N, C-alpha and C positions, 0 to 999 in steps of 0.2 A: 391760264392761257386763254387769250381771246380767240374768236372764231376767224382766224386767218390761217393761210397756208403759205409756207415758204415755197415759192414756185421755182426760182432759179437762184444760183449764187449771185451775189451782187456784182462780182467782178466779171460775170459773163457779158460779152459784147452783144449788143442788140441784134446785129446781123447773125451772129452765131445762134442765138436763141431762136430767132424767127425761122432760120433754116431747119433747126432741129424740130421745132414745134410743127412746122409744115409737113415735114417727113412723117412725124408721128400721126398727125391728123389724116394724112392720105391713107396710111395703113389702117388706121382706126375706122375710117369711113367705110372702107371695103368690108371689114368684119361686121360692123353694125348693120350695114345694108344687106349683106349676104345672109346674116342670121336673123334679120328682122328684130333687132334689139331696140326697138323704138315703138312709140305709139303715135298715131296721127291724130292731132287735135286741132280742129279748125284749119285743116290743110297744112299744118306744120308738124314737123317731126320732133318729138321729144324723146330723148334717150332714156331707156330704163336703166335701173341700177346695174344690171348685168353689163351694159355697155360702159358705164362709168368704171366698174371694177376691171373691165378689160383694159381700159386706159391705165388704171392703176398697175395692172400686171406689166404692161409695156414699159412704164416709166419706173417701175420698181418701188411703188408706194402702195402699201396694203392697209385696209381698214382694220381697226381693232375696237371691239365693243368695250366701252369703259363702264357704263352704268345704264341700267334700265329700271325705272321705278314706276310703280302703279300709282295712278292718281286717285283721289277720293271718289271720283265719279265712274271709275272703271277704265278710263283712258290710260295711255302710257306715254312717258317721256324717255327718250333714249339719248345717250351721248356716245359719239364715236370719234376716235382719233385716227389720223392717218400716220402710218409709221413707215419710214424709209428703210427698206430691208437691207440696204448695204451697211448701215451702221446703227440701226435701231432708233434713230432720232425721230421724235414726234414732230411732224411737219404740218399738221392740220388738226382741226377739231370742230365739231358742230353738234348741235342738239336739235331734236325734232320731236313733234307730238303726233300721236294718233288718238284723237279724242272722241268722246261719246256724242259730241255735237255734230258729228259727221253721220248723216243718215246711213250711208253705205256701211261704215265700219261699226256703228252702234249695234247693228244686227249680226255682226260676225262674232265668232268665238273669241274668247279672251286672248288665247295664244296668237291668233291672227293679228289682233291689235298690237300686241307686244312686238311681233315680228315686223309689222309695217312701220312702227316707230323707229326700229333699228335700221330698216331699209331706207327710210327717208333721211335719217341722220347720216347714213353712209353716202347717199347721193349728194346731200347738201355739203358734206365735208369736201368731197371732190369738186363740187361746183364752186365753192368759195376760192379755190386755188387754181382750178384747171378748166374753168368754163371757156376760156379763150381757145383752148385746143378743140373742144367740142364744137365751138362756133366755126373754127377754121375747117372742121370736118364737114360742115354744112348742116348742122343741127341747131335746134334752139338750145340756149345755155341753161335752161331750167330742167332738172330731172323730171321725168314723167310722173314719178310718185309724188312730187310736190305740187302737181297741178290739181285743182279742185276735183274731187271725185263725184260731187253732186252737180252734174251738168245736165243741160237740156238734152233730152233724148235725140239722138241723131247728130249731136254736136261732136261727140267723141267716137272715133272709129279706131278701135284697137286692132292692131295687126298682131295676131297671136305669134308668139315665138315658137317656131317649129322644134320638134325634137331633133337634136343634133346627133347624127349617127356617129358611133365610135368606129375606129379610133379618132379621138379628138385631135385637132391641130395643136401644136405647141401653145399658140396664143390662147385658144379656147381653154385648154387644160390649165394654163396658168391662172386664168380668170376664175375658173371653177374651183381651183385649189384655194384661191384667195377667199372665195365665198365660204368654203368649208372651214377655213381658219377662223373666220368671224363666227360661224355657227358653233365652233368648238371652244371658243374663248371661255376660260374659267374651268375647263375640265382638266383632269389630271392624266398624265401619262408617265410611267416610270421608266427607269433605265433599261429594264428588260424589254419593254415594248419598243423603245427606241432602237435597241440592238437588233430586234427582230425585223424592224422596218428597214434598217440599213442592210441587213443580210438579204432581205427579199428584194430590195431595189437593186442590189448588186447582182442578184440572180437574173435580172433582165439582160445581163451581159455575160451570162454563164458561157464558158468556153472561149470567150474572146480575150485578147490581150488587153491589159490595163483596165480590167473590170472595175477596180477600186477607183481609179482616176475618173472613169466614166460615171460612176455613181456620184462622185464629187461634182462633176460637171452638171448633172441633172439637178442636184440640190441647188447649185449656184443659179441655174436658170429659173427654177421654180421659186426659190426663197431668198436667194442672195447670199447663202452661206454654203460652205463646202463640207462641213463636218456635222455629223449627227448631234454632237454634244452642244452645238450652237443653236439647235432647233428649239423653239418654244413647244410646250406640250400640245397646244392647239395645232401646230404644224405636224407633229408626229401623228396625231389623230387623223389629220387630213390625209397623210400618206397611207395610213391603214385603210381608210375608206376608198382610196384610189387603187392601191395595190391588191387589196382583198387577198392576203396571203393564205394559201392552203397547203397542208402537209401531205407529203406522199407516204407510201407504206413504210419507207425507211426513216421517216421523221424529218426529212428536209422540207423546207418551206419554199413554195414557188409563187410567183405573182400571177395575177389574172392575165390571161392572154392579151386582152386589149391594152392593159396597163404596160405590158412588155413592149408592144408596138409603139405606144405613146412615149415610153422612156427613150426608145431609140430615136424617135423624132425630136424629142427635147435635146438629146445629145447633139444632133445635127444643128439645131437652132442655136445652142450654146457655142458650138464651133464657129458658126456664122457670126455670132456676136464678137468673137475673138479674132475674126478674120482668118480662120483656119479652115481647111477643107475637111480634115478629120484628125483624130488623135493618133492614128497609126502612122 
């Protein structure tokens, strides 16, 4: 597959696409600016990969690491695909390098070069298909990580991304879960773990009516699936890292308090997507 991304169905009317893209761009700009998910280079704003994956979470397209290989000189090349979570279709693909010819990265630990290659490939995959939305949001269409790291002192003014206090908003949580899915790609998760995560997620709605349906709604919001059996191992592991299940003295498992609040917010966001006020 070449480095292209299916942006919209061919039968979609231009006016419909532009209206939807503008709506997404408006919401995205607010998050990127509020959370400082960009770098300022020569007085222009370049979105960091966290901003691009936030866009992916909004439109339901998540990155998946395909391959990372070490080059002879110690650099790394990574390949990342974009997967539409509604049906698992691969809608984009890109490769990127982090090489030893870059003075900044040649001095960094090997794991950091590997990670940066994947980060760049992720941003590039989104750029190839969705740079128009980033541009509509008021930012430069090139990911920050693709910009040269060896610049003249004073030319790059990095705005640090502040620590986002929990509980996360549904949009931020979805983006962070997408990042954890990429990080956990290739790792194993068995049915027992999947069952534990489903039980723990359901406990976020303990004592409420329709707790199972609410669990399904949170999964649909975060991953585009409603059943645990449809989750990929990397998604199960991402759930574990988020929910941080802990047993009580009786052996029952409970979610992290912040995760419980975030699950409730995700449920409301899912109901809003469906045009419903609540499930009750």
